[in-house]
PDB file of N, CA, C and O in Angstrom:
ATOM      1  N   MET A   1      16.629  19.494 -17.401  1.00  0.00           N
ATOM      2  CA  MET A   1      15.618  18.825 -18.187  1.00  0.00           C
ATOM      3  C   MET A   1      15.245  17.474 -17.568  1.00  0.00           C
ATOM      4  O   MET A   1      14.078  17.083 -17.544  1.00  0.00           O
ATOM      5  N   ARG A   2      16.262  16.779 -17.071  1.00  0.00           N
ATOM      6  CA  ARG A   2      16.018  15.473 -16.459  1.00  0.00           C
ATOM      7  C   ARG A   2      15.115  15.613 -15.234  1.00  0.00           C
ATOM      8  O   ARG A   2      14.231  14.788 -15.005  1.00  0.00           O
ATOM      9  N   ARG A   3      15.344  16.645 -14.469  1.00  0.00           N
ATOM     10  CA  ARG A   3      14.548  16.882 -13.262  1.00  0.00           C
ATOM     11  C   ARG A   3      13.081  17.121 -13.634  1.00  0.00           C
ATOM     12  O   ARG A   3      12.179  16.639 -12.947  1.00  0.00           O
ATOM     13  N   ILE A   4      12.847  17.850 -14.701  1.00  0.00           N
ATOM     14  CA  ILE A   4      11.477  18.123 -15.150  1.00  0.00           C
ATOM     15  C   ILE A   4      10.801  16.828 -15.588  1.00  0.00           C
ATOM     16  O   ILE A   4       9.643  16.586 -15.250  1.00  0.00           O
ATOM     17  N   ARG A   5      11.521  15.996 -16.340  1.00  0.00           N
ATOM     18  CA  ARG A   5      10.946  14.716 -16.766  1.00  0.00           C
ATOM     19  C   ARG A   5      10.629  13.827 -15.578  1.00  0.00           C
ATOM     20  O   ARG A   5       9.593  13.162 -15.553  1.00  0.00           O
ATOM     21  N   THR A   6      11.511  13.813 -14.602  1.00  0.00           N
ATOM     22  CA  THR A   6      11.283  13.006 -13.397  1.00  0.00           C
ATOM     23  C   THR A   6      10.055  13.498 -12.658  1.00  0.00           C
ATOM     24  O   THR A   6       9.209  12.701 -12.254  1.00  0.00           O
ATOM     25  N   TRP A   7       9.953  14.800 -12.481  1.00  0.00           N
ATOM     26  CA  TRP A   7       8.797  15.355 -11.779  1.00  0.00           C
ATOM     27  C   TRP A   7       7.512  15.084 -12.553  1.00  0.00           C
ATOM     28  O   TRP A   7       6.494  14.726 -11.960  1.00  0.00           O
ATOM     29  N   LEU A   8       7.551  15.252 -13.871  1.00  0.00           N
ATOM     30  CA  LEU A   8       6.377  15.010 -14.700  1.00  0.00           C
ATOM     31  C   LEU A   8       5.944  13.551 -14.634  1.00  0.00           C
ATOM     32  O   LEU A   8       4.751  13.256 -14.561  1.00  0.00           O
ATOM     33  N   ALA A   9       6.914  12.638 -14.659  1.00  0.00           N
ATOM     34  CA  ALA A   9       6.586  11.215 -14.568  1.00  0.00           C
ATOM     35  C   ALA A   9       5.915  10.900 -13.235  1.00  0.00           C
ATOM     36  O   ALA A   9       4.955  10.131 -13.187  1.00  0.00           O
ATOM     37  N   ARG A  10       6.410  11.480 -12.174  1.00  0.00           N
ATOM     38  CA  ARG A  10       5.801  11.244 -10.860  1.00  0.00           C
ATOM     39  C   ARG A  10       4.417  11.867 -10.777  1.00  0.00           C
ATOM     40  O   ARG A  10       3.502  11.287 -10.192  1.00  0.00           O
ATOM     41  N   PHE A  11       4.267  13.040 -11.359  1.00  0.00           N
ATOM     42  CA  PHE A  11       2.964  13.697 -11.361  1.00  0.00           C
ATOM     43  C   PHE A  11       1.946  12.853 -12.111  1.00  0.00           C
ATOM     44  O   PHE A  11       0.824  12.667 -11.639  1.00  0.00           O
ATOM     45  N   LEU A  12       2.326  12.344 -13.270  1.00  0.00           N
ATOM     46  CA  LEU A  12       1.423  11.506 -14.050  1.00  0.00           C
ATOM     47  C   LEU A  12       1.135  10.182 -13.335  1.00  0.00           C
ATOM     48  O   LEU A  12       0.035   9.638 -13.443  1.00  0.00           O
ATOM     49  N   ALA A  13       2.115   9.677 -12.618  1.00  0.00           N
ATOM     50  CA  ALA A  13       1.909   8.437 -11.866  1.00  0.00           C
ATOM     51  C   ALA A  13       0.880   8.620 -10.766  1.00  0.00           C
ATOM     52  O   ALA A  13       0.186   7.676 -10.389  1.00  0.00           O
ATOM     53  N   SER A  14       0.785   9.840 -10.253  1.00  0.00           N
ATOM     54  CA  SER A  14      -0.214  10.085  -9.205  1.00  0.00           C
ATOM     55  C   SER A  14      -1.626   9.920  -9.737  1.00  0.00           C
ATOM     56  O   SER A  14      -2.542   9.648  -8.961  1.00  0.00           O
ATOM     57  N   TRP A  15      -1.825  10.077 -11.024  1.00  0.00           N
ATOM     58  CA  TRP A  15      -3.136   9.862 -11.628  1.00  0.00           C
ATOM     59  C   TRP A  15      -3.504   8.390 -11.635  1.00  0.00           C
ATOM     60  O   TRP A  15      -4.677   8.036 -11.749  1.00  0.00           O
ATOM     61  N   LYS A  16      -2.510   7.543 -11.515  1.00  0.00           N
ATOM     62  CA  LYS A  16      -2.754   6.104 -11.523  1.00  0.00           C
ATOM     63  C   LYS A  16      -2.947   5.560 -10.116  1.00  0.00           C
ATOM     64  O   LYS A  16      -2.858   4.351  -9.900  1.00  0.00           O
ATOM     65  N   GLN A  17      -3.206   6.431  -9.171  1.00  0.00           N
ATOM     66  CA  GLN A  17      -3.372   6.007  -7.779  1.00  0.00           C
ATOM     67  C   GLN A  17      -4.456   4.954  -7.645  1.00  0.00           C
ATOM     68  O   GLN A  17      -4.325   4.024  -6.850  1.00  0.00           O
ATOM     69  N   ALA A  18      -5.535   5.094  -8.424  1.00  0.00           N
ATOM     70  CA  ALA A  18      -6.624   4.113  -8.351  1.00  0.00           C
ATOM     71  C   ALA A  18      -6.131   2.731  -8.750  1.00  0.00           C
ATOM     72  O   ALA A  18      -6.540   1.734  -8.155  1.00  0.00           O
ATOM     73  N   ASP A  19      -5.259   2.657  -9.746  1.00  0.00           N
ATOM     74  CA  ASP A  19      -4.690   1.370 -10.149  1.00  0.00           C
ATOM     75  C   ASP A  19      -3.835   0.783  -9.036  1.00  0.00           C
ATOM     76  O   ASP A  19      -3.908  -0.413  -8.755  1.00  0.00           O
ATOM     77  N   TYR A  20      -3.028   1.625  -8.405  1.00  0.00           N
ATOM     78  CA  TYR A  20      -2.190   1.165  -7.303  1.00  0.00           C
ATOM     79  C   TYR A  20      -3.049   0.674  -6.142  1.00  0.00           C
ATOM     80  O   TYR A  20      -2.764  -0.356  -5.532  1.00  0.00           O
ATOM     81  N   ASP A  21      -4.106   1.431  -5.849  1.00  0.00           N
ATOM     82  CA  ASP A  21      -5.003   1.040  -4.765  1.00  0.00           C
ATOM     83  C   ASP A  21      -5.663  -0.303  -5.062  1.00  0.00           C
ATOM     84  O   ASP A  21      -5.740  -1.168  -4.191  1.00  0.00           O
ATOM     85  N   ARG A  22      -6.137  -0.472  -6.291  1.00  0.00           N
ATOM     86  CA  ARG A  22      -6.777  -1.726  -6.688  1.00  0.00           C
ATOM     87  C   ARG A  22      -5.818  -2.900  -6.534  1.00  0.00           C
ATOM     88  O   ARG A  22      -6.193  -3.955  -6.022  1.00  0.00           O
ATOM     89  N   ASP A  23      -4.580  -2.712  -6.979  1.00  0.00           N
ATOM     90  CA  ASP A  23      -3.576  -3.777  -6.848  1.00  0.00           C
ATOM     91  C   ASP A  23      -3.288  -4.083  -5.388  1.00  0.00           C
ATOM     92  O   ASP A  23      -3.160  -5.244  -5.001  1.00  0.00           O
ATOM     93  N   LEU A  24      -3.189  -3.048  -4.592  1.00  0.00           N
ATOM     94  CA  LEU A  24      -2.906  -3.246  -3.172  1.00  0.00           C
ATOM     95  C   LEU A  24      -4.058  -3.962  -2.476  1.00  0.00           C
ATOM     96  O   LEU A  24      -3.828  -4.837  -1.641  1.00  0.00           O
ATOM     97  N   VAL A  25      -5.290  -3.602  -2.810  1.00  0.00           N
ATOM     98  CA  VAL A  25      -6.448  -4.275  -2.213  1.00  0.00           C
ATOM     99  C   VAL A  25      -6.444  -5.755  -2.592  1.00  0.00           C
ATOM    100  O   VAL A  25      -6.707  -6.615  -1.752  1.00  0.00           O
ATOM    101  N   ARG A  26      -6.146  -6.046  -3.852  1.00  0.00           N
ATOM    102  CA  ARG A  26      -6.058  -7.461  -4.268  1.00  0.00           C
ATOM    103  C   ARG A  26      -4.983  -8.202  -3.491  1.00  0.00           C
ATOM    104  O   ARG A  26      -5.182  -9.344  -3.076  1.00  0.00           O
ATOM    105  N   GLU A  27      -3.848  -7.553  -3.298  1.00  0.00           N
ATOM    106  CA  GLU A  27      -2.764  -8.183  -2.547  1.00  0.00           C
ATOM    107  C   GLU A  27      -3.163  -8.402  -1.086  1.00  0.00           C
ATOM    108  O   GLU A  27      -2.876  -9.453  -0.513  1.00  0.00           O
ATOM    109  N   LEU A  28      -3.817  -7.420  -0.491  1.00  0.00           N
ATOM    110  CA  LEU A  28      -4.263  -7.560   0.895  1.00  0.00           C
ATOM    111  C   LEU A  28      -5.303  -8.676   1.025  1.00  0.00           C
ATOM    112  O   LEU A  28      -5.271  -9.455   1.978  1.00  0.00           O
ATOM    113  N   GLU A  29      -6.220  -8.746   0.064  1.00  0.00           N
ATOM    114  CA  GLU A  29      -7.230  -9.802   0.103  1.00  0.00           C
ATOM    115  C   GLU A  29      -6.593 -11.187  -0.024  1.00  0.00           C
ATOM    116  O   GLU A  29      -7.024 -12.137   0.631  1.00  0.00           O
ATOM    117  N   ALA A  30      -5.565 -11.296  -0.870  1.00  0.00           N
ATOM    118  CA  ALA A  30      -4.860 -12.571  -0.995  1.00  0.00           C
ATOM    119  C   ALA A  30      -4.163 -12.929   0.311  1.00  0.00           C
ATOM    120  O   ALA A  30      -4.160 -14.088   0.726  1.00  0.00           O
ATOM    121  N   HIS A  31      -3.573 -11.924   0.956  1.00  0.00           N
ATOM    122  CA  HIS A  31      -2.900 -12.148   2.241  1.00  0.00           C
ATOM    123  C   HIS A  31      -3.910 -12.608   3.293  1.00  0.00           C
ATOM    124  O   HIS A  31      -3.638 -13.528   4.065  1.00  0.00           O
ATOM    125  N   ILE A  32      -5.064 -11.966   3.315  1.00  0.00           N
ATOM    126  CA  ILE A  32      -6.110 -12.349   4.266  1.00  0.00           C
ATOM    127  C   ILE A  32      -6.564 -13.778   4.008  1.00  0.00           C
ATOM    128  O   ILE A  32      -6.752 -14.556   4.944  1.00  0.00           O
ATOM    129  N   GLN A  33      -6.740 -14.120   2.735  1.00  0.00           N
ATOM    130  CA  GLN A  33      -7.183 -15.480   2.405  1.00  0.00           C
ATOM    131  C   GLN A  33      -6.162 -16.520   2.871  1.00  0.00           C
ATOM    132  O   GLN A  33      -6.538 -17.572   3.388  1.00  0.00           O
ATOM    133  N   LEU A  34      -4.891 -16.233   2.691  1.00  0.00           N
ATOM    134  CA  LEU A  34      -3.853 -17.152   3.180  1.00  0.00           C
ATOM    135  C   LEU A  34      -3.916 -17.295   4.696  1.00  0.00           C
ATOM    136  O   LEU A  34      -3.766 -18.394   5.229  1.00  0.00           O
ATOM    137  N   GLN A  35      -4.138 -16.179   5.385  1.00  0.00           N
ATOM    138  CA  GLN A  35      -4.244 -16.211   6.846  1.00  0.00           C
ATOM    139  C   GLN A  35      -5.484 -16.990   7.273  1.00  0.00           C
ATOM    140  O   GLN A  35      -5.440 -17.739   8.249  1.00  0.00           O
ATOM    141  N   ILE A  36      -6.582 -16.821   6.552  1.00  0.00           N
ATOM    142  CA  ILE A  36      -7.810 -17.573   6.851  1.00  0.00           C
ATOM    143  C   ILE A  36      -7.553 -19.061   6.696  1.00  0.00           C
ATOM    144  O   ILE A  36      -7.932 -19.854   7.558  1.00  0.00           O
ATOM    145  N   ASP A  37      -6.908 -19.442   5.597  1.00  0.00           N
ATOM    146  CA  ASP A  37      -6.608 -20.857   5.365  1.00  0.00           C
ATOM    147  C   ASP A  37      -5.738 -21.431   6.483  1.00  0.00           C
ATOM    148  O   ASP A  37      -5.970 -22.545   6.952  1.00  0.00           O
ATOM    149  N   ASP A  38      -4.739 -20.661   6.904  1.00  0.00           N
ATOM    150  CA  ASP A  38      -3.887 -21.110   8.018  1.00  0.00           C
ATOM    151  C   ASP A  38      -4.698 -21.267   9.303  1.00  0.00           C
ATOM    152  O   ASP A  38      -4.529 -22.237  10.041  1.00  0.00           O
ATOM    153  N   ASN A  39      -5.577 -20.302   9.560  1.00  0.00           N
ATOM    154  CA  ASN A  39      -6.394 -20.364  10.769  1.00  0.00           C
ATOM    155  C   ASN A  39      -7.347 -21.559  10.750  1.00  0.00           C
ATOM    156  O   ASN A  39      -7.570 -22.191  11.782  1.00  0.00           O
ATOM    157  N   VAL A  40      -7.905 -21.867   9.586  1.00  0.00           N
ATOM    158  CA  VAL A  40      -8.787 -23.028   9.469  1.00  0.00           C
ATOM    159  C   VAL A  40      -8.006 -24.313   9.745  1.00  0.00           C
ATOM    160  O   VAL A  40      -8.506 -25.230  10.397  1.00  0.00           O
ATOM    161  N   LEU A  41      -6.780 -24.364   9.241  1.00  0.00           N
ATOM    162  CA  LEU A  41      -5.937 -25.538   9.513  1.00  0.00           C
ATOM    163  C   LEU A  41      -5.627 -25.679  11.000  1.00  0.00           C
ATOM    164  O   LEU A  41      -5.369 -26.781  11.483  1.00  0.00           O
ATOM    165  N   LEU A  42      -5.653 -24.564  11.723  1.00  0.00           N
ATOM    166  CA  LEU A  42      -5.430 -24.599  13.166  1.00  0.00           C
ATOM    167  C   LEU A  42      -6.686 -25.002  13.934  1.00  0.00           C
ATOM    168  O   LEU A  42      -6.648 -25.128  15.158  1.00  0.00           O
ATOM    169  N   GLY A  43      -7.806 -25.206  13.222  1.00  0.00           N
ATOM    170  CA  GLY A  43      -9.027 -25.684  13.856  1.00  0.00           C
ATOM    171  C   GLY A  43     -10.121 -24.652  14.029  1.00  0.00           C
ATOM    172  O   GLY A  43     -11.146 -24.952  14.641  1.00  0.00           O
ATOM    173  N   MET A  44      -9.940 -23.439  13.510  1.00  0.00           N
ATOM    174  CA  MET A  44     -10.970 -22.412  13.635  1.00  0.00           C
ATOM    175  C   MET A  44     -12.056 -22.627  12.590  1.00  0.00           C
ATOM    176  O   MET A  44     -11.822 -23.220  11.537  1.00  0.00           O
ATOM    177  N   THR A  45     -13.261 -22.126  12.910  1.00  0.00           N
ATOM    178  CA  THR A  45     -14.307 -22.121  11.890  1.00  0.00           C
ATOM    179  C   THR A  45     -13.954 -21.066  10.851  1.00  0.00           C
ATOM    180  O   THR A  45     -13.113 -20.202  11.099  1.00  0.00           O
ATOM    181  N   ARG A  46     -14.594 -21.137   9.690  1.00  0.00           N
ATOM    182  CA  ARG A  46     -14.315 -20.181   8.618  1.00  0.00           C
ATOM    183  C   ARG A  46     -14.586 -18.741   9.093  1.00  0.00           C
ATOM    184  O   ARG A  46     -13.790 -17.840   8.830  1.00  0.00           O
ATOM    185  N   ALA A  47     -15.693 -18.534   9.781  1.00  0.00           N
ATOM    186  CA  ALA A  47     -16.048 -17.190  10.253  1.00  0.00           C
ATOM    187  C   ALA A  47     -15.042 -16.684  11.282  1.00  0.00           C
ATOM    188  O   ALA A  47     -14.608 -15.533  11.229  1.00  0.00           O
ATOM    189  N   GLU A  48     -14.682 -17.546  12.202  1.00  0.00           N
ATOM    190  CA  GLU A  48     -13.705 -17.154  13.228  1.00  0.00           C
ATOM    191  C   GLU A  48     -12.338 -16.888  12.596  1.00  0.00           C
ATOM    192  O   GLU A  48     -11.640 -15.947  12.971  1.00  0.00           O
ATOM    193  N   ALA A  49     -11.971 -17.734  11.631  1.00  0.00           N
ATOM    194  CA  ALA A  49     -10.689 -17.567  10.941  1.00  0.00           C
ATOM    195  C   ALA A  49     -10.643 -16.228  10.210  1.00  0.00           C
ATOM    196  O   ALA A  49      -9.612 -15.556  10.206  1.00  0.00           O
ATOM    197  N   HIS A  50     -11.750 -15.844   9.595  1.00  0.00           N
ATOM    198  CA  HIS A  50     -11.821 -14.561   8.889  1.00  0.00           C
ATOM    199  C   HIS A  50     -11.712 -13.405   9.877  1.00  0.00           C
ATOM    200  O   HIS A  50     -10.977 -12.447   9.639  1.00  0.00           O
ATOM    201  N   ARG A  51     -12.434 -13.493  10.972  1.00  0.00           N
ATOM    202  CA  ARG A  51     -12.412 -12.432  11.985  1.00  0.00           C
ATOM    203  C   ARG A  51     -11.002 -12.240  12.544  1.00  0.00           C
ATOM    204  O   ARG A  51     -10.529 -11.111  12.676  1.00  0.00           O
ATOM    205  N   VAL A  52     -10.335 -13.349  12.871  1.00  0.00           N
ATOM    206  CA  VAL A  52      -8.978 -13.275  13.425  1.00  0.00           C
ATOM    207  C   VAL A  52      -7.999 -12.713  12.391  1.00  0.00           C
ATOM    208  O   VAL A  52      -7.116 -11.927  12.733  1.00  0.00           O
ATOM    209  N   ALA A  53      -8.155 -13.112  11.139  1.00  0.00           N
ATOM    210  CA  ALA A  53      -7.270 -12.602  10.078  1.00  0.00           C
ATOM    211  C   ALA A  53      -7.439 -11.097   9.903  1.00  0.00           C
ATOM    212  O   ALA A  53      -6.456 -10.379   9.719  1.00  0.00           O
ATOM    213  N   MET A  54      -8.675 -10.618   9.958  1.00  0.00           N
ATOM    214  CA  MET A  54      -8.924  -9.182   9.809  1.00  0.00           C
ATOM    215  C   MET A  54      -8.370  -8.402  11.004  1.00  0.00           C
ATOM    216  O   MET A  54      -7.829  -7.308  10.842  1.00  0.00           O
ATOM    217  N   ILE A  55      -8.508  -8.967  12.190  1.00  0.00           N
ATOM    218  CA  ILE A  55      -7.949  -8.308  13.374  1.00  0.00           C
ATOM    219  C   ILE A  55      -6.431  -8.237  13.271  1.00  0.00           C
ATOM    220  O   ILE A  55      -5.825  -7.213  13.586  1.00  0.00           O
ATOM    221  N   LYS A  56      -5.830  -9.321  12.833  1.00  0.00           N
ATOM    222  CA  LYS A  56      -4.369  -9.367  12.709  1.00  0.00           C
ATOM    223  C   LYS A  56      -3.861  -8.347  11.683  1.00  0.00           C
ATOM    224  O   LYS A  56      -2.841  -7.693  11.899  1.00  0.00           O
ATOM    225  N   LEU A  57      -4.583  -8.223  10.569  1.00  0.00           N
ATOM    226  CA  LEU A  57      -4.193  -7.261   9.537  1.00  0.00           C
ATOM    227  C   LEU A  57      -4.466  -5.831   9.992  1.00  0.00           C
ATOM    228  O   LEU A  57      -3.675  -4.926   9.727  1.00  0.00           O
ATOM    229  N   GLY A  58      -5.575  -5.637  10.669  1.00  0.00           N
ATOM    230  CA  GLY A  58      -5.939  -4.287  11.082  1.00  0.00           C
ATOM    231  C   GLY A  58      -6.989  -3.681  10.178  1.00  0.00           C
ATOM    232  O   GLY A  58      -7.276  -2.490  10.297  1.00  0.00           O
ATOM    233  N   GLY A  59      -7.569  -4.451   9.283  1.00  0.00           N
ATOM    234  CA  GLY A  59      -8.599  -3.964   8.367  1.00  0.00           C
ATOM    235  C   GLY A  59      -8.008  -3.519   7.044  1.00  0.00           C
ATOM    236  O   GLY A  59      -6.911  -2.961   6.992  1.00  0.00           O
ATOM    237  N   ILE A  60      -8.742  -3.770   5.985  1.00  0.00           N
ATOM    238  CA  ILE A  60      -8.247  -3.436   4.644  1.00  0.00           C
ATOM    239  C   ILE A  60      -8.138  -1.928   4.458  1.00  0.00           C
ATOM    240  O   ILE A  60      -7.107  -1.434   4.002  1.00  0.00           O
ATOM    241  N   GLN A  61      -9.192  -1.190   4.806  1.00  0.00           N
ATOM    242  CA  GLN A  61      -9.164   0.260   4.603  1.00  0.00           C
ATOM    243  C   GLN A  61      -8.091   0.947   5.442  1.00  0.00           C
ATOM    244  O   GLN A  61      -7.424   1.869   4.973  1.00  0.00           O
ATOM    245  N   GLN A  62      -7.928   0.497   6.677  1.00  0.00           N
ATOM    246  CA  GLN A  62      -6.910   1.093   7.538  1.00  0.00           C
ATOM    247  C   GLN A  62      -5.514   0.829   6.976  1.00  0.00           C
ATOM    248  O   GLN A  62      -4.668   1.723   6.959  1.00  0.00           O
ATOM    249  N   THR A  63      -5.278  -0.389   6.519  1.00  0.00           N
ATOM    250  CA  THR A  63      -3.980  -0.734   5.935  1.00  0.00           C
ATOM    251  C   THR A  63      -3.747   0.044   4.643  1.00  0.00           C
ATOM    252  O   THR A  63      -2.636   0.504   4.383  1.00  0.00           O
ATOM    253  N   LEU A  64      -4.790   0.187   3.842  1.00  0.00           N
ATOM    254  CA  LEU A  64      -4.688   0.962   2.605  1.00  0.00           C
ATOM    255  C   LEU A  64      -4.318   2.415   2.910  1.00  0.00           C
ATOM    256  O   LEU A  64      -3.486   2.997   2.213  1.00  0.00           O
ATOM    257  N   GLU A  65      -4.914   2.997   3.925  1.00  0.00           N
ATOM    258  CA  GLU A  65      -4.592   4.370   4.315  1.00  0.00           C
ATOM    259  C   GLU A  65      -3.137   4.490   4.779  1.00  0.00           C
ATOM    260  O   GLU A  65      -2.445   5.447   4.429  1.00  0.00           O
ATOM    261  N   ARG A  66      -2.679   3.513   5.566  1.00  0.00           N
ATOM    262  CA  ARG A  66      -1.281   3.544   6.013  1.00  0.00           C
ATOM    263  C   ARG A  66      -0.331   3.468   4.820  1.00  0.00           C
ATOM    264  O   ARG A  66       0.697   4.144   4.798  1.00  0.00           O
ATOM    265  N   CYS A  67      -0.671   2.656   3.841  1.00  0.00           N
ATOM    266  CA  CYS A  67       0.176   2.542   2.650  1.00  0.00           C
ATOM    267  C   CYS A  67       0.156   3.838   1.841  1.00  0.00           C
ATOM    268  O   CYS A  67       1.193   4.267   1.335  1.00  0.00           O
ATOM    269  N   ARG A  68      -1.007   4.460   1.717  1.00  0.00           N
ATOM    270  CA  ARG A  68      -1.081   5.747   1.008  1.00  0.00           C
ATOM    271  C   ARG A  68      -0.217   6.791   1.694  1.00  0.00           C
ATOM    272  O   ARG A  68       0.479   7.560   1.031  1.00  0.00           O
ATOM    273  N   ASP A  69      -0.260   6.818   3.018  1.00  0.00           N
ATOM    274  CA  ASP A  69       0.582   7.762   3.752  1.00  0.00           C
ATOM    275  C   ASP A  69       2.051   7.507   3.464  1.00  0.00           C
ATOM    276  O   ASP A  69       2.825   8.446   3.277  1.00  0.00           O
ATOM    277  N   THR A  70       2.431   6.249   3.430  1.00  0.00           N
ATOM    278  CA  THR A  70       3.816   5.880   3.139  1.00  0.00           C
ATOM    279  C   THR A  70       4.210   6.328   1.740  1.00  0.00           C
ATOM    280  O   THR A  70       5.311   6.844   1.548  1.00  0.00           O
ATOM    281  N   TYR A  71       3.317   6.138   0.745  1.00  0.00           N
ATOM    282  CA  TYR A  71       3.597   6.581  -0.618  1.00  0.00           C
ATOM    283  C   TYR A  71       3.817   8.086  -0.654  1.00  0.00           C
ATOM    284  O   TYR A  71       4.764   8.562  -1.279  1.00  0.00           O
ATOM    285  N   ALA A  72       2.946   8.838   0.014  1.00  0.00           N
ATOM    286  CA  ALA A  72       3.040  10.298  -0.016  1.00  0.00           C
ATOM    287  C   ALA A  72       4.329  10.776   0.625  1.00  0.00           C
ATOM    288  O   ALA A  72       4.992  11.665   0.091  1.00  0.00           O
ATOM    289  N   ILE A  73       4.690  10.208   1.750  1.00  0.00           N
ATOM    290  CA  ILE A  73       5.921  10.603   2.436  1.00  0.00           C
ATOM    291  C   ILE A  73       7.138  10.273   1.581  1.00  0.00           C
ATOM    292  O   ILE A  73       8.052  11.089   1.456  1.00  0.00           O
ATOM    293  N   ALA A  74       7.152   9.084   0.993  1.00  0.00           N
ATOM    294  CA  ALA A  74       8.287   8.691   0.148  1.00  0.00           C
ATOM    295  C   ALA A  74       8.395   9.601  -1.074  1.00  0.00           C
ATOM    296  O   ALA A  74       9.498   9.986  -1.462  1.00  0.00           O
ATOM    297  N   TRP A  75       7.263   9.944  -1.682  1.00  0.00           N
ATOM    298  CA  TRP A  75       7.277  10.811  -2.855  1.00  0.00           C
ATOM    299  C   TRP A  75       7.822  12.177  -2.486  1.00  0.00           C
ATOM    300  O   TRP A  75       8.666  12.721  -3.199  1.00  0.00           O
ATOM    301  N   CYS A  76       7.354  12.736  -1.388  1.00  0.00           N
ATOM    302  CA  CYS A  76       7.834  14.053  -0.955  1.00  0.00           C
ATOM    303  C   CYS A  76       9.323  14.021  -0.633  1.00  0.00           C
ATOM    304  O   CYS A  76      10.056  14.942  -0.992  1.00  0.00           O
ATOM    305  N   ARG A  77       9.772  12.974   0.038  1.00  0.00           N
ATOM    306  CA  ARG A  77      11.180  12.858   0.391  1.00  0.00           C
ATOM    307  C   ARG A  77      12.047  12.811  -0.872  1.00  0.00           C
ATOM    308  O   ARG A  77      13.061  13.503  -0.957  1.00  0.00           O
ATOM    309  N   ARG A  78      11.645  11.991  -1.851  1.00  0.00           N
ATOM    310  CA  ARG A  78      12.412  11.911  -3.101  1.00  0.00           C
ATOM    311  C   ARG A  78      12.412  13.249  -3.828  1.00  0.00           C
ATOM    312  O   ARG A  78      13.442  13.671  -4.353  1.00  0.00           O
ATOM    313  N   PHE A  79      11.267  13.916  -3.861  1.00  0.00           N
ATOM    314  CA  PHE A  79      11.162  15.202  -4.542  1.00  0.00           C
ATOM    315  C   PHE A  79      12.106  16.224  -3.920  1.00  0.00           C
ATOM    316  O   PHE A  79      12.823  16.929  -4.630  1.00  0.00           O
ATOM    317  N   VAL A  80      12.103  16.301  -2.599  1.00  0.00           N
ATOM    318  CA  VAL A  80      12.975  17.253  -1.900  1.00  0.00           C
ATOM    319  C   VAL A  80      14.434  16.909  -2.139  1.00  0.00           C
ATOM    320  O   VAL A  80      15.246  17.801  -2.385  1.00  0.00           O
ATOM    321  N   GLN A  81      14.779  15.631  -2.071  1.00  0.00           N
ATOM    322  CA  GLN A  81      16.168  15.234  -2.278  1.00  0.00           C
ATOM    323  C   GLN A  81      16.635  15.572  -3.684  1.00  0.00           C
ATOM    324  O   GLN A  81      17.776  15.992  -3.880  1.00  0.00           O
ATOM    325  N   GLU A  82      15.756  15.392  -4.664  1.00  0.00           N
ATOM    326  CA  GLU A  82      16.160  15.642  -6.048  1.00  0.00           C
ATOM    327  C   GLU A  82      16.176  17.120  -6.417  1.00  0.00           C
ATOM    328  O   GLU A  82      16.924  17.524  -7.307  1.00  0.00           O
ATOM    329  N   THR A  83      15.369  17.925  -5.752  1.00  0.00           N
ATOM    330  CA  THR A  83      15.350  19.337  -6.108  1.00  0.00           C
ATOM    331  C   THR A  83      16.218  20.170  -5.191  1.00  0.00           C
ATOM    332  O   THR A  83      17.133  20.849  -5.655  1.00  0.00           O
ATOM    333  N   ILE A  84      15.952  20.131  -3.917  1.00  0.00           N
ATOM    334  CA  ILE A  84      16.706  20.960  -2.960  1.00  0.00           C
ATOM    335  C   ILE A  84      18.043  20.327  -2.617  1.00  0.00           C
ATOM    336  O   ILE A  84      19.047  21.025  -2.475  1.00  0.00           O
ATOM    337  N   GLY A  85      18.058  19.015  -2.485  1.00  0.00           N
ATOM    338  CA  GLY A  85      19.266  18.295  -2.061  1.00  0.00           C
ATOM    339  C   GLY A  85      20.455  18.530  -2.972  1.00  0.00           C
ATOM    340  O   GLY A  85      21.592  18.593  -2.505  1.00  0.00           O
ATOM    341  N   ARG A  86      20.210  18.657  -4.246  1.00  0.00           N
ATOM    342  CA  ARG A  86      21.321  18.881  -5.180  1.00  0.00           C
ATOM    343  C   ARG A  86      21.873  20.294  -5.093  1.00  0.00           C
ATOM    344  O   ARG A  86      23.014  20.548  -5.481  1.00  0.00           O
ATOM    345  N   GLN A  87      21.066  21.207  -4.587  1.00  0.00           N
ATOM    346  CA  GLN A  87      21.512  22.595  -4.487  1.00  0.00           C
ATOM    347  C   GLN A  87      22.336  22.830  -3.244  1.00  0.00           C
ATOM    348  O   GLN A  87      23.058  23.824  -3.165  1.00  0.00           O
ATOM    349  N   LEU A  88      22.249  21.939  -2.269  1.00  0.00           N
ATOM    350  CA  LEU A  88      22.972  22.127  -0.997  1.00  0.00           C
ATOM    351  C   LEU A  88      24.438  21.891  -1.138  1.00  0.00           C
ATOM    352  O   LEU A  88      25.179  22.009  -0.162  1.00  0.00           O
TER     353      LEU A  88
END
């Protein structure tokens, strides 16, 4: 029964992916803004500071995709460990 509840909770959490994505985008934007501020303090113009910060991050969408891949792999790994792993 516990395994079913765990799986159901994870399944329902997948519906909240948009919320997770929104939070992650906000966090990435905050990180970029901090990097821009640091770059400006180093003497860069605002535009140059933004460009360098985006290059350093690798782009918001690309980073978001990498994080989604990480979530999917971690979810699958936990699922396999909890279902098949206990039977071994």
